[in-house]
N, C-alpha and C positions, 0 to 999 in steps of 0.2 A: 290659331297659330300661337297667340300669346299664352294659351293654356298649356300647350306643348312645351314652350320655352320655360314656363313656370315650373312644370314638372321636372324638366331636365335640370333646371337650376336647383330645385329642392333635392334631387337625387345626388348631385355633386356636393351639396352642402351636408346632407345627412349621412351619406356613405362613409366619409372619413370619421365622423363622430361615432357611428356604429362600430366600425372596425377598431378604432382606438379604445372604445369602452369594452369591446369583446376581449381584446388583448389584455387590457388591464384586469378584467375579471379572471381570465385564465391564469395570469401570473400572480395574482393576489392569493390564489388558492394553493400555490406551491409552497411547501414548507422547506425552508433552507436551513440545514443544520448549523448549529453554532460552529465557528471556526475551530479546527483542530489546533492544538498548541504547536504542532509541527509545521514546517513550511512545505511539506510534501502532500501531494494530492491524496485525499481520502475518498474512496469510491463508496457512494451510498446508493442503495436502491430502496424503493418503497414496495411494500406488499400490503394488500388490503385483507383484513380479517373479516369474514362474514359470519353472521349468525346463521346456523344451520337450520333453524326453524323457519325463518321467513326471508332469508337472503339479504337482510339489511346490513349495510356497511357499518361496522362498529368502530372502526378507527384505522389509522394508517400506522404501520410499524416501520421505522427506519432501521436498516441493518448495515453494518460495515462489511463490505465484501472482501477486504484484505485478508482475513484469516482463511477464507475459502480459496483465494488465489494461492496463498502459501500452502494450503493443504494439497492442492492439485500439483503444485511445483514439487513438493516434498513427498509425494505419494511413493510408498514402498520403502521409505527411509526411516531410521530411528527418530528423526525429528518431526515426522508427519503429525503425531498426536499433540505437538507443542505449537501448532500454527497460531492459535489464538494468543498464547503466551508470548510468542515471538513479536507479534504486533504490539501487545501491551508494553513489553520491555522497550521496543523501539520508540514508542510514543513517550514513555516515561523519560527516556534519555534524549528525546528530540532528534532521532535518527531516521533516515529513510528506512521504512519497514522492510525493504528488500535486501539491505546490506548484510545483516547477520546471517540470514539463510543463504545468500549468494556466496559469502565467504566459506560457510560450512560445506556448500556443494563443491566449491573449488578445492578445498583442502582435503575433504574426506568423503565425497559423495554424500554429504549431509549426515555424516556419522557412520555410514555403511562400511567404510574401510578403516575407521578408528577402532582402537581397542575398546571393546564394549564397556569394560569396567572404568575406563578413563572419562567417559562422557565428554571427550575432547574432540569435537568435530571441526575445530577451527585451527588446529595445528599449533596451539600455544606452546611455546618453548620447544619447537620442532616435535610436538606431540608428547612431550614428557609431562606436561601438567595434567594432574588428575583431579577431576571434580567429583563431588559426592553424588550429584544428580544432574539431569539435563536442565532442570530449572536453575540450579546454581550456576551451571556453565553458561546458560543463555544470559543470565543477569550479569555475570562477570564480564562476558564478552561485550555486552551493551555498555556497561560502565567503563570498560577499557576504551572502547571506540569513542565514547564521549570525551573522557578525560585526556587520553593520550593522542587523540587524532582530531576530532571535531572541535574541541576547545582551542586547538592550535590552528584552526582553519583548514584542516585536512579532511575534506568531506567527499570528494570524488574518488573513484577507484585509482585514477592516475595520481592523485595527491597522496593517497594512503599507501600505495604500493612501495615506494622507496623506504618506508619505515617498517611496514608490516612484512613485506616479502622482498628485501633488498636484492637477493640474487636474481630476481625476475627482471631487474633492469637490464641485465646482460642478455636476456631473451628478447629484448625489444619491447618489453611491457606486456608479455603474454598474460600475466596474472590480472592486470587491469582489464585487458580485452576480454578475458574469460568472465570476470565479474560483470562487466557491461553486457556480455552475452546473456548471462543469467538474469540480469535486470530486464532485458528485452524479452526474454522468454516468459518472465512473470507478467509483463505487460500484455502479452499476447495470449494469456490463458483465458 
């Protein structure tokens, strides 16, 4: 009888140690990317690259999935090829990566209804502003959103709308609701 009690006692003693060491080993092998300079979530996924000769794992590659989300969101629009650049610009100005494409989608279906030569998918100056390229336009929009909005504490669509699209206040905030809808749509891609 004492042998059985001893075995049960050891089982209760060893099991928690075994489980905690297993959990520690599992989590110690996970690579956590260094924090992004933005306060917005950065979605990272891991892929394993294997040697085709003998199947050995050569390493783990971390990839930012945000450009792929934007590419899917912008599919079929003039801004689709600039998905990666949109994320880079958003990061460089510490903006939510969804903001620039969401405004473009609201104002011109991401450039589809804007004059092609204007590269103005954001309705700057009611569409009168002309940019030389999509890259220049994206950078100018990012810089403007940082300096004229985010630096003044205007970061949500509801806070941005009264300055960016003041007539939309009369519609009960439809502009902000649409931007939030596009944010949600990107989150669900």
